[in-house]
Every structure is written in C-alpha cells, then in structure tokens.
N, C-alpha and C positions, 0 to 999 in steps of 0.2 A: 752546473745546469746548462742546458742547451735550448736555444730557441731557433726560430727559422733563420735569423740573420746574425746571430752571435752566440758565443759560449761564454760562460762566467765561471771561473775557477776560484774557489775560496773555501777556507776552513771556518769562516765566520758564520753566524747564525742568520736566520731570516730577517733580523732587524737591520742587517747591512745588505744582504743579498737581494731581498725583494725591492727596496728602493733603487738599488744600483741597476737591477735588470729593467725596471720600469723606465729609469732615466736613460739607459742606453737606447731604448726604443725611441724615446722622445728626441734625443739629440741626433740619432741616425736620420729620422724623418726630417728634422729641422735642417740639417746640413744638406740633405738631398734636395730640399725645397730651394736652397740657395745655389743649386747647380754644382755642388761639391760631391765628388764620388771618390771612393778609395783609389789610391794610386796603384795598388796591386789588388786584383779582383778576388784574392783569397778571403777566407772567412776571418772574422774578428774574434779574438779570445781576450777577454778582460780578466785580469788576475787581481784580486783584492787580497792584500796582506793585512794582518792586524795592525802592525806599526811599521815605522821606518826601519826597524831592526831587521825584520824579515825581508824588506825590500833592498837593504843595503848591498847584498852581494851583486845585484844587477846594476848598481849605480857606479859612476866613475869615482865618487868619493863617498864612503860610508858616513862621513860627518857632514855632508852637504845638506842644504836646506830643502832640496828637491823632495817632493812627496810622491812623485810619479815619473814614469817615462814611457815612451812608445817605441816600438820596433816594427819596421816593415821588412819582412823577409819574403823570399820568392814563394813560400808555401802558406804563410799566415800573417795576419796583422795582430800585433799585441799592444794592449794598453794596460799598464801596471800602475796601481794606486795603493798607497798606504791609507787605511781607513781612519785610524786614530792618529791625527797629525794636525798641526795648525792649519786653519782654513777649512773650507767646506769640501768634503770628499767628492760630492757629485760635480761641483764645478771643476775640481781637478780631473775627474773622469772626462768631462766635456773638453778640457784643455788637451788631454792626451789624444782623444778621438780627433780633435781638430788637426793634430800633426799627421794623422793617418790620411786625411783628405786634403792636405796641403798640396796644391798642384805644382809648387815651386820649392822643393826641399833644398835646392842649391843656393837659395838666397841667404843673406847674412843672418847670424844668430839672433841679433836684436829684433830683426823684422819677423823671423819665424816665431819667436816666443811672444812678441807683441801681438801678432796676428792671431795666434792660437788663444791668447788671453782675451782678445777682443771678441772672438767668436764664442768663447765660453761664457761671456757675460751678456750675450744677446738674449732678450726676453720678449715674449709676445705681449702686445698691449690688449686692451679690451676687445679690439676688433680681430685679434689674432695675428696682426702684423708684427714681424720681428723688428726690434729696435735696440740700439745700444744703450747700456746702463752704465752708471758710474758707481762702483762699490765704495761704501763709506771708508773701509779700511785702506783702500788704495789712495783715496783722496787725502786722508789724514797723513799717510806716509809721505806722499808727494809734497804736501804743504808744510810738513814739519821736518823732513829729512834733508840731508846734504846730497845734492844731486851729483851724479857722475857726469864729468865733462862730455859733451856731445861728441866731440871728435874722437875721444877714447871709446865711447860706447859704440860708435858706428864701426869701429875696426876690431872690436873685441871678439874673441872666439871663446870656446868653453874652457880653455886653459888659461885665459887672461884673468888677472886679479879683479878687473871690473865686473866680470861675470858673477863673482861671489858677493858683490856689493848688494846690500838689501834693496836698493832702489833700481837695480838693473831691470827687473821684470816690470816694476811699476812705470818707469820711464818709457820702456819699450811699448807697454800698453797705451800710455798717453800719446805717444807719437802716432801709433796706428789709429787710435781714436780720432786724432786730429786729421790724419790723411783721409779717413773715411767720411768726413763731413761732405755731404753733397754727392757721395758716390754710392748708389744703391746696390751695385754689384760688387760683392766682397772679392770676387776673383780678379777684379781690375785694380784693386789697391796694390800699389807697388812702392818699394823703398826709394826709387830713383829720384822723384821730385824732392823728397826731404834731403837726400844726400847732396843734390845740386844746390838746394837752398843754403845748407850749411857751408858749402864751398864758396858760395857767392857772398853771403852776408856775415859769415863767421859764427862759431858756436855760441858766443855770448849773446849776440843779437837774436839768434833763433831760440835760445833758452828763454829770453824775455817774452818772445811770442808764445811759447808753450805755457809760461807762467800766466800770461793773460788769458789764454784759452782755459787753463785749469781753474782760474778764478770764476769762470762762468758755468762750471759744471756743478750740478746738484747731486748730493749723495743719494744712493738707492740701496736697498737691502742687498747684501752679498749673496745670501742663500738663494738657490733657485726655487721656483715654485714647486709645491708638492707634486710628486709624480702621479700620474693617473693611476687609479685603483685597479683598472681592468688590465692586468698584466697578461700578455698572451701565454698560452699553454706552453710549458717547458717540461723537459724531461731531465732527470738527474743523471749526471755523468757517472760512469762506473769509476771505481778507484784506479783501475789500470789506465783508463782514458785520461784521468787527471794527471797521473804520473807521466803519461805520454806527452801531454801538452807541456808540462814543465820541463821535460827532457828536451823537447824540441826548442823551447826557449833557451835552455842551457846550451844548446848546440852553437848558438851565436856568441855566447859570452864565456861559458865554461865547457868546452867540447869534451874534455876527458870525463867530467862528471856526467855529461849527457850520454857518452858511450857506455859507461857503467850501468846507468839506469836502463838504457835501451836493451843492452845485452841481458840484463836481469829479466826484463819484461818478456823478451823473446824466449828465454829459457823457461820461465814460469808458465807461459801460455804458448805452447809449441804450434798450435793451429791458428794462432792470431797473426795475421800478416801485417798489421799496421806498424809495428815497430821496425819492420825491415826497410821501409822507405827512408826514414831519417838515418838509419844505420848505413844504408847504401850511399846517402848523400855525404855522410861523414867520411866514408871510404873514398869517395870522389874528391872531397876537399883535401884529403891526405895524399892523393895521387896513387892510391891502390885500386886501379881500374878493374882488374880481374875480379877482385873481391866485391867491388861495387856492382859489377854487372851480374854476378851470381845472386846478390841480395835483391837487386831491383828486378831481376827476371821473376823472382817469387812475388815481390811487392805488387807488380802490375797485374797479378792474378786477382787481386782484391777488386771486387766490383765497385767499391767506393774510392779507388786509388785516385789521388789528386792529379790534375793535369800536369803539374810540374814533375810528378813521378814518371809519367809516361814520357815526358820530354827528356828527362835525364837518361832514361833507358835508351831512347832513340839516339842520343848523343854518343853513348857508349857503343852502340852497335855500329856507328859510322867510323870508329877508330880502326886503324890498320891491325889486322890479325892474320893468322894462317888460314882462317875459314874463307869460304866463298864470299867475296864482297857484295856480289849482286843479291844473294839470298839475305844477307844481313841488312843490306840497304832496303830491300822490300819490307822486311820486318820493321826497320826504323821508320819508314814512311807510314806504316800502319799505326805505330804508336804516336807519331807526330799528329796523325789525323785524329786519334782518340783525344789527344790533348786539345786540339782545335775544336772539338765538339762543345767544350765548355767555354772556351775563350777563342772565338772564331777569327778575331783580328789581331791576336797577339803576334807581334813581328818576330819574336824569337821562335815561336812554334812554326810560323810560316816559312822562315828561312831554313830551319832544320828539315821540314817536309820537302822543300824544293831541292835541297842538297841530297836528300835520300833518293828522291826520284831521279836526280841527275846521275847518281852513281849506278842506279839500277837500269839506266837507259830509257826511262819513261820520259822522253823529252817534252812531249806536249803537256803532261801533268806538271812537270817542273816549271814550264813557262806559265801555266795558269797560276801557280802559287806565287811566282815572282811578279806577275801582273798585279796581284792583290797587294803585294808589298810596294809596288811603284806608286800607288795612290796614297800612301802614307808619307807625308813630307819628311819625317824623321828617318825613314828607312829607304828613301828613294836612291840615295847615292850607293848604298850597299846593294840594292836590287839591281841597279845598272851594272855594277861590277859582276854580280852573279850571272846576269844575262850574257855578258861578254864571255864569261867562263863557260857557260852552257853552249854557246855557239862554237867555241873552240873545241870543246869535247865532242860535240855532235859531228863536226866536220872531220875530226880525227877518227871517230868511229866509222864514218862513211868511207874514208880512205883505206881503212884497214879491213873493211868487209869485202870479200871477193864478189865480183860482179856475177849476177845470175846468168845461167845459160841463155843465149839469145837465139831466137828462131831465125832460120836461114831458108832461102828458096831452095827447092828440090833441083838437083842437076837435070840437065836435058836427057830425056830417055833415049836409049839406043833404038835404031830401027828394029822393027819386029823380027826381021829376017836374021839379024845379027845377035839379038839378045837371047841367050838361052833361058829356058823357063826356070824360075827359081825352085829349089827343092821345097816340096810341100812341108816337110818336117823340120826345116831349118829356117828360122826367121832371117830376114835381110839384116845385114850389119847396120849398126847405128851410124848416123852421119855425125862426125865430130864438128862442132862449130868452129869457124875460122878464128884465128887470132885477131882480136879487136884493137890491140894496142891502147887499151883503156885501163887506168887513166894516163894521160900524157905525162911524161917526166917533168919534174920541177913545177908542177901546177897544183894549186889548191882546188878542192872539189866542194861544191855546195849543192844541196838538194832543195828544190822548191817548185813553185808554179809560175809560169810566165804571165805576168800582168799585162805587158804590152811590149811590142818591138817598135821603137820610134826611129824613123829614118828621116826626120825633118832636118837634122843637122848634118854637118860634114861627115860624121861617123854614125854608124848604127848603134843605138843604145838599147840594151835588153834590160827591162825592168823585171826583176825576179822577186817573188815574195815567198819567204818561208814562214814558219809560225811566229817568228820574232817581229820582223818589220820588212818593208820593201827595200831592195838593194838594186843599184844600177851598175851595169857592166858595159864596157865599150868593145865593139867589134871594129877594129881599125879598117878604114877603107883600103881596099887592095889586099887585105889579109883576112879573108873570111874564115870563120871557125869551122873546123872539121865536124861533119855531122855523122853520128852513128845511129843507124836504124831509124830514120825519120818516118813519121806516119805516112808521108807521101814520098814515093821513091823518086819523084821528079825533083825534089828539093836538093839543091846543091849547097844551099845555105838557109838559115832560118829566115822566112820571108817577113817583110815589113807588115806590121799590123797583126802578126800572129799573137794569140793569147789563149790562156787556159790549159796549155800543155804542161804536164809534169815532167821535169827534166833533171838530170845531173849536169851541172855546168862546171867545166874546168877552166880556171882562169889563173893568170899571173898577177898577184896583187901589187898595187903601187906601194912604194915605201911610205908615202905620206897619205893618210886616209882622208879622202874628201867626199864629194857627192857621188863620184864614180869610184868603185872599189878596185877595178883592175881591168886588164884586157882579156877578152874571151879567147880561149885556145880551142876548145872542143865542146860539143854538146851531145849528150847521150839521152835519147828518148826512151 
C-alpha cells in the first residue's frame, strides 16, 4: 500500500495492514509536532513480516529477541517489524520510526534505544498534550529482574553480552525517562548528564537513585490507543513494486540477492526504468563505473527518478574519461540541479553542482553554489576549501587564455603630396597590434573590479574585488606598476581614488599570505 507520506509492504491481511497504516500516520504527525524530522528526506517504507522467522535474515542474530529494525539509506527510510511476536507491534513500529527521526544516531547504543523506547510510549492526555507513560510490563521487569551494572550498560555496544540481557532495553528506557523529567523538548535530552553523574557518584549510588525514581512510577497500559478510523486514501502497490522495495532493502544487507532480483525485474519488464537505479548503485558500490553510468543514464530518464539517482549520475559524469570533460561537466551540473529541486539545501548535491560548474568554467555559478554551502556550519570548512580551489583554477584559466587583440592609435598620415592614392579595388593592409609583453614573466594574474585605490599610507594599495571577496595589493613607492591601455592616455600609473574599472592585475604573491596578497607588477585595462 502507498499513501502520501509512506509505503507499507506486507503479505498480511487488513487486520494487520489497516491499523499499521493508521498508526504510521499518527506517529508521523506526533513526531513532527515534537520537532523531529527524518534524517534523510527520502520516503518511508514500512515492512511487516508475519513472524520473527521472516525478519531474521535482516537481523544480526536470527535468535535475538529483537522484533524490528530500522535502516536509513540515501534513497529510502525503512522500518521492519514482525507482527506476531512478544509485545505490541504498533509500539514496536513507533520505536523503529523513532530511530529514523533520531537527530543524533552517533550517540551510545543504550541512549538511542532508551530514547526510541521513550518516544514510542508517549501518549496524548485528554487535552491532546503528549506525555510520558510507564508500561506495566516494563515496570514489572525492572522491579523483579536483575539489573545490568550501569558502568557496563553505558559502554555496551550491539556485540556486548550486556546488550542481550533482558533488562538492557528496560533500564535504558528508565534512564531516559528520568533524564526527561522537567525537559519538554525531547531533542534536548542527552546522555552526558547521566554519564557524568555515574562518573562522579559511582554506578551503585546512581542505581539507588533510579530505584527510588522507579518506585514513584505508576503503571499504564502498554498498548497504544486505537488508531483513528479515517485512514487516508491509499493505493495498492503492484507486485513488481513490492519486489523492488525488498530488493532495495536487500542491497544493504544481501547485495547478491538484491542483484538477482533487480536483474530479473529488469528482464521481465524491459520498459520499466525503476530497477535500473538500484542496479546502477550496486555497480557503483562494486567499482564498475562504466556499467553504472550506462544504467544510470537510462534510470534518470524516469520522470519519478529519485534525487539521489540524479546525484549518482552527476558524480559518474565528473570522473576522468576520454570524452570532453566540459560537456560531461555541463550535463553533471544539470543533474545536480535536478536533484536540488527536491532537496534544495542538501550539502552533497550543492557540492557536486559547484564542482561540475567549476570544471565547465561557469565560475560565477560555482561561486553561487559554494556560497549556499558556506551558510551551513557543517559544510563551511569544505566550502572554503572549494572556494580556494575555484580561485586557483580561474586564475590558471586566465593565464592560459590568449589576450584579445587590442585597439591601437592610427599612424600619422603622410602629406597628401607624398601619399599615393590607394588602389580602389585593393583594401588597405591590416595594422598588426604591437607586442604588449602581457602578462609579465613570473607573475600571477587575477581579474576583477577596482574597489578603491588608497594612497593614504607609505605605499599605494589597490583594493580589487572579484566574485569571491575583496583583495588588497601593494604598489611599492618608487616602483609604479606598468599600465597597458589605460582609459586615459595621460595616466602613467593608476591614480589615487580610482574605482570601478575592470582590470587584469599582474602581481608577485608574497610567500606568507596576509592582508596584502602581493606587489603589483602591471595592470591591463
């Protein structure tokens, strides 16, 4: 089944699919009201299996007590739940959904699981306000079971024996429940205060605090409230689309099985482009870039191609080949732009777009994309590196481009008595421009607009602005820069206070970069 915000894949009947679809709507709206959004903007696919047996191929351990898992891929968000297993399946679905909106997936395992459990047990009161509840089975397990030592719980990972203990999830939930007291914003709950408390007071003393907190909790029903009856209109997924979703999921866990399914779907439905995108991604993962480019070149023809598909194709177009790099870069910039239409602030797409425009020589467009990256704190350092690379490439291109023909004054005419009349049928010979000696040897060249010429100090300072940022250059006193084709023939040097002129400036850079970049050698107007 497909709705506007998610897909649900299952071989179960309406007795499972209908409440699951309704509850997915509820928890999606609930988490959004808390300010929690998907880490990856791709769609959600919920997979319901009848039992843990069908789910076991995707789990780390087929014998584990886990009844669900979540997976965030660049293309799609997955939540998998076994319907017939201990506990409530809808609460398990809310738990896996919480992992998809967790803004800090790098935090310790105990906190991630406890935080997801805490969110899955939030229930609205009579006024509609969400509040924490204490499920009766969790309280009974915590009050009657043997606790995992807190110092071991805080350092456990998924391979640790503590993770398999029956109370690992229950204790993790209790700790997050305790941390959430008095904190209305679930995004601000963090593990650091609890870790610091255990380090300062010891695990035994903190365990006593948790026991006292546990004693004050009252049990509440574990089952979630009945989902709303008015389920939004959904459409049934075709069998081939169900197989495609499961193959895309297999791509991250069982890639060979995914390849077999995708190749079978492509062979059975030759006009269907959707299997080609994950097939191309598999080829990229395997390092077979030529095959990947061939597949993705077809996949991007699909009107519903995912942004990530356009981005993968753009990356492949930017790799070195025998073809014209400028043509390929222009095509890469187009597909990066198509990816950005759906996700306009994605730093990966912006970076690829900027690099494509850089290769094609569209400097101003590349600067625009990098400026959008500069405002994102997590991407600022990379954007500054690319800005420096862009400036280097542009200056290199300017040095390698031949100077245009320059206009020169006409020679003095001969006296009329000495000058023979030119033949009427033969045009006068063209005047060759003189040699300009531009650019000067051993000099860097930069193009820009003069902001201001400052003569207030001991040396003349020329402030030049290109599309990146203003830069300062020094004209040493007694060594004026050579002027080529000034707008005023009386200029022997660029005058103080001049501004607005577009020039090519040749300079010798300083070894150490400071507020002044180098000494001016010559200026070409």
